[in-house]
N, C-alpha and C positions, 0 to 999 in steps of 0.2 A: 504494500500500500504506500501511497505517497504521503508526504507530511500533512497535507490538508485533510487526509482521511483518518489519520490515526492520532492527532494531537488536539485535544479540546482547547488548550490555551490559544491556539491559532484559530482564526475564524473557520468554523467547521464547514466543509463542503458537503452539502447534503442535497441530493436531487430527488425529485419525485419519481418513483418507479412508475413510469408512464402507463396510465390506464389500468394498472394492476392493483392500485389502492394500497400499496405497501411502500415502506421506506427502505432504501438501500443506498449504500455508498457506491458511486460509479467507479468503474475501473479507470485508473489514471493513465492518461495517454502519454505523460512524460514524467520526469522526476522533479518538476518545478514545485516549489513550496511557497505558499502565500507568505510574504514577508511581514505581514502585519502581526503585531502582538496585541491580542485582545485584552482590553482593560475592564470591560464590564458594562452593565446597564446603569443608567443614571436616574431611574425612577422619575422619568419625565415623559409626558405625552407628546412632546414636540416632534414634528415631522420634518420641517425644513429649517436647518440652521446653517450659518456660515461662520466658521472660525476665521479670525483675521488678527493681524498684529499691527498696531498703530502706536508710534512713538514709544517703542520698546515695551508695550503692554499687550497682553493677550485678551481678546474680546470674543464674544459670541453673539452674532446677530440671530435673533429668535423671531419666528413667526408665531405669535401667541394668539390662539383662538379662544375667545371669551367663553364659549360654552364649556370649556374644561374647568372653569371656576365653579360650575354648578353641575356636579355629576348627575347624569340622567337627562340633561338637556340635549336636544337633538343637534345634529351637525348643522352649523350655520345659523343657529337660533339667535346669535348676537353678532352677526358678521360685521355690521356697521361699526362695531366698537373693537374689532380685532386690531391687534397692535403689531407693528414691526418695530422691535425694540432691541436695545444693545445692552449686553451684560458684561460688566467688568469681572473677569474670571478670578482675579486675585482676591477681590473682596466679595465675590459672589453677590453682586447687587446690580440692579438695573440703573444705568447711568443716562440713558437717553431713549426717547421714543420718536424716531424720525417720521413715522407714518401711523395714522389710525385709519380704520376702514379700508385697509389694504392687506394683501397677503402674498404668499409665494415670493417673498423678497430675498435679496442677497446683497452682499457688500463687496466693494472693490476698493483697494487702497492704491492710490497713484499720486506721486509728487506731493506727499505730506497732506493729502486730503482723503477723506473717506466718502465714497459715493455709494448711495443706497438706491437700488432699483427695486420696484415692487409693482404688483398689479392692483389696480383700483377695483375693489369689489362692486362699486356702484351702490345703488339704493334698492334695486328690485329683489335680487336674491343672490346667494353665493354662487361661485363658479361661473360668473358671467363677465369675466374680465375682457374688456376691449381696449384698455389703455394701460401702457406701462409708464410709470412716473419715475422721476429721479430727483433726489436731493443730495447735497454734499455739505461737508463741514470740515474745518481744520482743527476743531477742538471737541467734537462730539457733544457740544452744548448748543451752539448757534448753527442753525441749518439754513441753507439757501431756500428760496421759494420753490415749491415743487414745479417741475416742468414735465409735460408729457413728451416722451421721446419716441414712442412707438404706438401706432393705432392699428387695430385689426382691420382686415378687409371686411366688407359686408358678409354676413353669415359666418364669420369666423370668431372664435374665442381663443384667448390666451391662457396659458397656465404658467409653469415655471419659467423663470428667466435666469440667465447666467451671462456674465460679462468678464472678459479678460483683456489684457494688453498683449498684442502680438509684437512682432519685430518692428513694425512701422505703422501700426493702426490698432484701434480697438475693435474687438469683435463681440457681437451680442448673439446669443443663442436664445431662441424663443420656442417654447413648446406650444404647438398650435393644433386646433382641430379643423384647419382648412379642409373643406370637403373634397378638394382635389387630391388629398392624400389620406392615408389612414390616420385616425385620431392620434394625437400626441407626436406626430412627425416633427422633427427639429428643423427650424429654418435659421439661417445665419445672415447677419447684417454687419456692416462695417461703418466705422466713423473715425474722424480725426479729433472730434471735440467732445464725445460722449453725449451730444445733444442731437445732432443731425445724423440719422442712420439711413443707410441705403442697403437694399437687399443685395446679396452676393449671388450672381447668376449661377444657377445649377447647384448651389450649396444647400444640400439637404442631407438629412440622415434619418433612417427609419421608415422610408417609403415602402420597404419590402418586408417589414417585420414590426412587431410590437416594440415600442420603446417608451420610456417615460423617465421622470425624475432626473433631469440632466444637470450636469455641472461641466463647465468648460475651463480648460487651463492651457497655457502655452508654455512649453518647456522644451528646450533643445531643438528648435526648428519644427516641432510638431504641435499641432492643436490636438489636445486630448479631450475627448468627450466621455464622461462617465454616464451610463444610462441603465435604466431598469429593463431587464430581460424577462419576459413572461415564459415560465416553464410549463404552463398548462395547469388547469384546475386551480387557478388563483394562487399559484406559487410564483415568487419572483426573486431574482437576485440581481446585484449590480455588476455590470461588466464594463470594459473599457474598449474604446476604438480610437484611432488616431489618423491624422491626415496632415499633409503639408499644404494642401490647397483648398481644404474644406469641401472638396468635391469627391475625391477618391479616398475611401476609408479602408483602413486595415484593422479588422477586429482582432483582439487578443484571442487565443484559443479558448474554446468553450470550457476547457478544463481549468481555466485560470480566472475565476471570478474575483472581482475586487472585494466584494463582501457578500456573504450568503447567510441564510437563516439556520437556526438550530431548532428542529421540531420538538426538542425536549423543553424549550423555554416557554414558560407562561408569558403571556403578553401583559401589558400594563394593567393596573388594577381597574382602570376605567372600562375594561372589557371583561366579559364573564370569565370566571376562573378556569373553566374547562378549555378555553381557547388557547391554542398554541401558535407559535411563531410560524408565519408562512412567507415572510418577505424580508429583504434587506434592501432598503431604498434610500434615495436622496443623500447619497454620499457627498460630503464636502471635506476639503482638507486645506491645510496651510502649514508653513514651516514655523517652528517655534523652538528656539534654543537647540538647534542642531537636529531636531527630530521633525518628522511629518506627523501632524496630529490629524486624525480622521474621525469624523462624526458620521453616523448613519442611523437610520430608523429601522428597528425591527417591527414586530407586531404582525397583524393579519391583514394589512392593507385596507382596514376598515376603521373609520371614525377616529380612534386614538392610536398614535404611534407608540414607540417604546425606544426612546433615545439611548444609543449605545456609543462607545468610543473605542478606538484602538490607536496605536502609533507605530511608527517605523523609524528606525535609527538611520537617518540620512535625509537628503533633500527630496522635495516633491518630484524633481526630475529623475532622481535615482529610483524613487518608488515607482513612478509610472513606467519608466523604461524596463523595470524588472519583469513586467508582464510580457515583454517582447524579447526576453533573453534567448539567444540562439536562433531567433526567427530571421534576423537579418542575413545570416549565413544560410542561404537557401540550399538545402540538400534533402534527399529523401529520408523519410522515417524508416525505421527498421522494417515495418510491414511493407512499405512501398518498395524498398530496396529488394526484398525477397520476391515480391510479385514481378518487379521489373526484370529480375534475373531470369524469370521463367521464359520470357520472350514469346513463346508460342503456347496458346491454349486452345481449347475447343468449346464451342457453344453446342447445346443440344436443344433444338426446337421440337417439342413433342406435345401433343394435346388434341383437343377436338378439331382444331384446324387441320390436323393431319388426316381427318376422316371426311373432309368435305370434297366432293367430286368436282373441284374447281381448279384454280391455278395456284393454290397454296398461298395466295396473297390476301385472302379474306380473313384478316385477323380479328375484326370487330364483330363478326356474326356470332350470335349466341345459340349454338345448336343444342339439341336435347342432351341432358346429362348422360343418358344411357347410350349415346352414340359412341362414346369412348370404350373400346373393347379390344385391346391388343391380344392376339391369340398365341403369340410366341415371344413375348417381351424378354429380351436378353440384354441387360445392362452391361454384362461382361463383354459382349461383342462390341458395344460402344467404346469401352475402355481400350480394347485391343486396337481398334481403329485409331483412337486418339494417340496411343503410344506409337503407332506406326509413323506418325509425323513428328514425334518428339514432344508432344504436348505435356506440359508439367501440371496444368490445372484444367478443369472442365466444369462448365456451368450449365445447369438445367433450368429451363423455363418452368419453374414450379407453378406459376400462374401467369398466363399471358393476358392480352388486353380483354379477351372475352370473359375473364373472371373465373374460369374453371380451375379448380385446385387439384393438383396431382397428389395430394396427401389428404388423409382424413382429418379435416378441419372442423372445429366447433363453430365456425363463424358463418357458414352457409351450407345449404344442401346442394349447391352446384359444385360437386366434387366427385372424386373416385368412389365415394360411398354410395353414389347413385348409379354406379356403373355395373354391368353384368360381370365385368372382369373380377375374378376371385370373389364373386357374390358380394361385391361392395366392401370387401375386407382388405383390398390391396392398398399399397402405399408405394407409388413410383419413386417418391423422394427418398424413402428409406432404402429401396433397392439401389438407387443411383449412388448415394453417398457410401453405402457399404461396398459396392463394386469398385468405386473410385479408390477407396483406401486399400482394398485388396490388391489393386494393380499399381499402387504407388503413385497415384495421381491425386492431387489436392482438389477436393470438391468445392464448388461455389454454387450459389443459388440466385436465380433471377426472379424477382417479384414485380410484376407490372403494377405501377401505381394507379394507372387508369383501369377502370373496370366497367365494361359495357353491360354486363349482367346486372350490376348494382345501379348503373346509370350515372356514374360520375367519372368524367374524364376532363381533358382540355381539348381545345381545338388544336390542329397541327401547327408546326412551325410556320413562320419564323419566330425566333426568340424575340421577346418583347411585345409580341402581338397575339400571344395565345390567350384564349378566353376560357373561363371556367364553365364547365357543363355539369349540371346536376347539383345535388345537395352535399357539399363537401363536409359540412359539420356532422351529418348523419353517417357518411361513409368513412371518415377518418378513424373513428374508434374501431371499425371493422378491419380496416387495413392494418392498423397497429396491432391488433390481436393476431391477425394472420402473420405479420412479420415476427411477432413474439414467438409464435409456435415454431416457425422455421428456425429462428435463431436459438431457441432453447432446447429443441428436441432432437437435433441431428448432428451434434458434435461440432468440433471446430471447423469453421469454413475459411477458405482462402480469400473469397471475395463475395460481397453482396452487391448484386448488379441491378441498378435502377434505370429503366428505360426513360429517355427524355420524351419520347413520343406519347402523346395523350396523357401526360402526367399532370394531375391537378394540383400537385404539391410543390411545383417548382416556383422559386421566388418571383419569376417574371409573369406568372399567370395572373390575369386581371378579371374582376367580376364585371357585372353589367354597367357599373358606374365608372369603370376604368381604373379602380383602385386595385393595387396588387394584393393578392390574398394568400399566396402560397408560402411566404417566408417563415411564418411561425410553425407551419406544419413541417417544412423541410428541416428546420432546426431540431424538432422533437424526434423526427425519424433518425437523423444522424446520431443524436444523443443515445437513442435506444440501441442502435447498432454498435456504437463504441462501448456501451456498457455490457451488452450480452455477448458480443463477438470482438473482444479487444485485439485479436490477432488478424482480423480480416481487413482488407482494403475495401473501400466503397467506390464503386463505379457509378458516376452520375449523382443526381440529387443536389442538395444544398451545401454539402460539405464533402466534396469528392476527393479521393486520392488519385483516381484514374479519370482521364477525360477522353472523350471520343475524338478521333482525328478528323471527322467530317466525311468519311467515306465508308460505304458498305461494300466496296469492291477491293478492300485490302490495300488502300493507298493512304499515304501520309504526305503532308506537304514537306518541302525542304527549302530553307533550313528548318530544323525541328528542335524547339527548345522545351525543356522540361519546366523551366521557370516561367511563370506567368505573372506579369507585373500588374499592379492595380490599374484598372481601366481597360485591360485586355481580356476580361473574362468572356464576354459574349462572342468575340471573334474566335475564341477557343472552345466554344460550346460549354461554357461554365456560367454560373451566376455573375452578374456585373461586378459584385464586390470581391470576387475570387482573387486570391493572391498567394503565391508560394510555389511549391513543387507539385506537379501533376504528371502522372505517367500518360503519355499519349498511347491510345490503343486504336488500332484499325481492325474492323471486323469484315468478314466476307461470307456471303451466302454462296454455296457451291451450286445451287439450283437457281431458277429465276426468282424464287422467293424463299423466305426463311423456313417454311414448312414443306414437307414432302407433298407431292401431288402426283396423280397418275400421269404416266407418259413423259416424265421429266428426266428420266435417266439419260435420254439422248442429249439433253441440254446441260448436263453436268460440266463444271469446269474441267478442263484437261489438266494433266500434271504440268504441262508447260505454262498454262495460264496461272496455275497456283504458284509456280516459281516466279512468274512475273509479279504476282502479288507480294511474295516474300521480298523480292528486290525493291518493291515500292513501299515497304513498311518496315520490316525488321532491319533491312539493310540501310535504312535511313534513321534508325534509332527508336522506332515504334515497337510496341507489342503487337502481335497478330492473333486474332481470335477467329478460328476456322469453324464454320457451322457444320453440324452433323444433322441428318434428317431421317430419323426412324420413320418407317412407313406404318400402315395400319396394323401390321403384325407386331410392331414394336422392334423391328429389325432394320438395320441399314441394308440397302440393296447390295447385291454382289458388285454391281458396277461402281457404286460409291466406295465400297471397301477397297476395290482394286485401284481406283484412281488415287485414293489417299495413300495406299501402300507404295505406289510408284512415285508419287510426289515425295514421300518421306525418304525413299531409297535414293532418289536423285539428289536430295538435299544432303544426305549423308555422304554420298560419293563426292560431292563438290568440296566439302569442308572436313572430311575425315582426317586427312594427313597434311598438315601445313608443311610447306617447303622450308619454312623458317619462322621463328617467332622471338620477339624480344619485348621487354617491358621497360618502363622509364626508370626503374629503381637503379640509382647510381649510374645511369647510362646517358643522361642528357649531355650533349656536347655544346660548345659555344654556339650561340645563335639559336637556342631552343630547338636543337635538332636531335633526332633519335635515329641511329643507323642500324639497319638490319643487314648484316654481312653474311652472304651465303658461302663464301670461301671458294666458290667456283661458279662458272656460268650456269644459270638456272632459269628454266622457263616458268613464267608466272602469268596469270591472267585475272587473278582476284587478289585484292588487298583488303584486309580487315583491321579496323582500329577500334579499341574499346577504351573509354575513360573510366577512371576510378570514381564512381558516382557518389560514394560516401563523402567525397570532397566537393560535391556539386558538379555542375556542368560548366567548365571553364573555357574551353577552346571556342574562339569566335571566328578564326580563319586559319587555314593551313594549306599546305601543298605536299604532294608525294613526288619524290624525285627518284630517278633511276641513274645509276652510274653507267654512262655510255661514252665510249671513246675518251676516257680519262677526264670526264666532266659530268657534273650533275645536271640532268635534264628533267624538267617538270613534265610528268605524265598525267597528273590529275590534280584537281583542286577541290576544296570544300570549305564549308563554314562550320556547321555544327557536327559534333561527333556523338556525344552522349553514350547511351548503353552500347551501341554498336553502329559502326558505319562501314559498309562494304562497298568497295569500288570495283566494278566490272571493267577491266581495261583490255585494250587490244593486247594479245599475247606478245610478250617480249622475252628476250634472253638478256639477263643482267647478272652481275656479280653482287650487287648490293642495291638496296632501296633506302631512301631517307625520308623520314617524316619531319617536316619543318613547320613549327607552329609560328604563325605570323602575328596572331592577335590573341592574347589570353590575359586573364587577370584572376588570380596569379597563375604561376606555372602549374600546369595540370599534372595529374597522375594518369599515366597511360598503362592500363592493365595489359594490353596486348597490341603489338604492331606485327601483323603476320601476313604471310603471302601464301597463295595456293595456286 
């Protein structure tokens, strides 16, 4: 277990066991430990506070709601008398009340003045803020006249506000219910004088997921936003994201919350005694005497908070940067590295679509449940075929788009339980994983997020234009229970594969109003996979390890980069906010469509076409996923088995015996060159290069040279290398080859420079 999971003095990381109604500590994806030292509860119902230092004294801005003075009074019953007040922490006394009738305020110290921003409650009822006001003081006694600095758009209300000083401007964050975006989306404004504010074009955060309770800081060239993340079923924790331009955001990993709840804690006495903590919200911090002081609110996200505090030995910059430790050095995780080493895997598309007397492309039709009836199902045969092409993993479509489940599920009657096969007692998934392990192949499972039997999908691509179809709130618990069954009952999986097609849970899917709906669902799906299958990689979805190359014909683009920078997500078939290391995977269907159909043996890919796909994917640095198509019997046809066997044999013959191989260990020569000396004239027509991926992907440009007539002659060039780069060159006779790295940062590790 990581430090967050096993030490109560550190803020406890506790997540809801989604949809199961039980508490459990999630598997930790890294060894990171939350650096906060938990100090305890403060016996206060305060929800929003701002710690600040002014003239070498420590203060706390408090948003005091008057109903708390009369236990039992309803929320907002005295809102016109609510106070934004300042407490001197040394004497524990209120020294100033900059605002009354306001709330959700915060304090900023700049040039020996304290600026207080707060929302005007108005006179009608609470939570109707349309104006943000500001006052300032140089002594905390005499305050400037309030000035309205921000007004809401028509039909818009404001909530929390936060202001910071950037490198050359002030930036204001406002929590808004602008109907153009999901409620509480953050908008960002800029100013030179703290009075006149202009919106920053495209500066938003939270338009694809639930956020709330923000705080904004500028440290070390980054704007950091602390925000509340919904975990489902009214549980919340505070996380952090950062940006240099306020447009492209980098979230800290989900396993690194800033503050989270402890379900063993009773909430404040203003709430019933049986109520336990469900949230950790409204985190604010400042530096005081060499430490970062952090306040946040526990409680149950209802009526009264439960103020708590913690601290960190170091500056706010050091504290905030700690959530991104090791993330700037982009390299694969242990799971990603293992999966990327596999290179070649197999897909198995099998289900009711295999029984439709059509073209194998009708994936959305919902045939009768008893249509599925394999008469000679042999999953061992599938594994033998997969091994013939060197596949290291294999993935079964446990449920495709039509919603038919190939395992006995408790979530629907549309499954093998309604099949005449084995009198409804069969389990294809069980046979599949058992056979895979018997043959030394790692099993993975595909679960379609879209389900036409249930009636919930999305419209097809393009990304950013997909619309929700059906009742996602009713379907999501069903899907999560199906996923839980697969992740819990079939042992360790190598990969959990989510199709982007017809997926209602992707962050870019929008509802009829144009608002994104899928983000919160995508987060919860990924968290469930990480917890129940900590060794698996995720293909697709909102938190992918593996990304699609964009081709179903076994092709990848070149150059091919594993690192995706912020803002490049959609062009790489990932969510817009994606950033980091992603394994590119190309897949290929060997028939006209993914499922078997009568009369398609004649249209199978040839071994030569499969080799072309290999040269267009694996040889460029991508993984390759080759589809297998069992027929109505549950068997691969003889023609398919033979084609795969020939392809595998050709692949083996090409690369079985290198003419020579060298690595970069202690072999680099001046000028970033690596020489492969054969010792005698040697015929070669293929050159293979591999990078040490645990160091990241470093090579940006290189060339291959041949020693010809007492001189080095360039015979091929490239940009990216990555997992593997294979050059098919015109056959030459040479005594030596040289790899010359022309652009790299820093010098790469080369696992192999080999010739064939």
